[in-house]
Residue, then its C-alpha position, 0 to 999 in steps of 0.5 A: m078417360k082423360s086426354k092431354a094435348l101433346s103440346n101440354q105434355v112432358a116427355i123423358v127420353t133416355g138415350g135421346g141424344s142420338g140415334i133412335g132417341r134423337a129422332f123420337t125427341e125431334a118428332l115430339a118436340r116439333e108437336g110442342v112436347r117438352v122433352v128431357i133427354a137423359s143419358r151419360r154423355a153430357d156433351v152429346l145431350r147438350s149439342t142435340a138440345h141446342e140443335i133441335n131447339e135452334t131449328l124449332s126457335a123454341e126451347r123444348v128439349f132439355p139435356y140431363e146427364f144421368d146414368i141409368r145404372d144408378r138408382a139415385q140418379i134415377d130417382e133425382l131424374a124423376r123427381d127433378v122432372f116432376e118438380r119443374w113441370q108437375a108432369i111426366d106424361v111420356l116415359i121412353n125407355n130408349s137406352g140400351l147397349a150389347v156386349p158381343e160374347t158368345v154363350e160360352a164366353v159370356t163374362d159377368e161383367g158384360w152380362d152385368t152391364v147389359i142387364e143393368t142398362n136394358l132391364r133393371g134401369v128400366m124397372q127402376l126408371v118406371r118405378a120412379v116415374l109410375p106414381h107421378m103418372r098415377q097421380n095425374d092419371f095419365g101417362d104413356i110408357v114406351n119401351i124400346s126392345s128388339q127383335a132380339g127380344k123375340h128371336g135368340y142370336a148367338d152372338v148376343p146372348s146377354y142382349c137377348a136375354s135383356k130384351f126378352g126380359l124388357l117385354g115380360y116386365a112390360e107385360a107385367l106392368r100392362d096388366d098391372v095399370r089395367k088391373t088398377g084402372a090407371n090411364i096409362r098405356v104401355f107400348n113396345f117397339c121391337p125393331g130389326l136393324v135401325d140405321v143410327e148413322n145415316t139419320r138425315p132425311d135425305q139419307t138412305p139407310r144401309a141394306g137390311a135396316i130401316h131409317v130412324a124416321n120410321m121409328a119416329r113416325t111409328l111412335m107419333y102414331a101410337l101416341s095418337l091412338d084413343r086412350d082406350v085403344v091397346l097397341e101391344d108389341i110393334n114389330i118393325y123392320a126392313r123387308 
């Protein structure tokens, strides 16, 4: 089964400018991966790319402004990255949001915003990237779900629905690549609370939350496994 050194890989990380996405980006870039960080916040993306590249004394992080709710921009992102490097080896579906609304007070606008961002956008981005991974017979798709993808919480019903749905979609995706014999792995992260404010190595996460570094270390472990090893839902949370 084909393998590829991390230092030769190209990754897309949605929501890679801050929080969990930034921690993933830093870990990947340190190993030599060229990382395209994509989200709507162009200023945050540029700042993050500059800071990481300056730390590494190498240009490994590339900002890309896009809206995961826009189908045309999704297709353009996949096309642009593949045209530049002839590869998309890792796709990390990290972008996500929640709209706190009780079950009885769910609005159409809130529901649509969450589902389009957390679920439909992921499906469309996978659909755009998958042919390139199949062409190169290599790829890893990492989906950031949540413990809210396994347990319902009264104050975020739309978020729970999107994250439950993401796991169901990922199961179908995993079954597809297995049946077609594709050298593509599918990993699902299901974290509990992650502290996205206290992210420096010297900072302690708030009570009940984990430091983003734990997410990054888990990602790198998962990617290091042999290509024929299946690692399904990864539950990670504070004691």
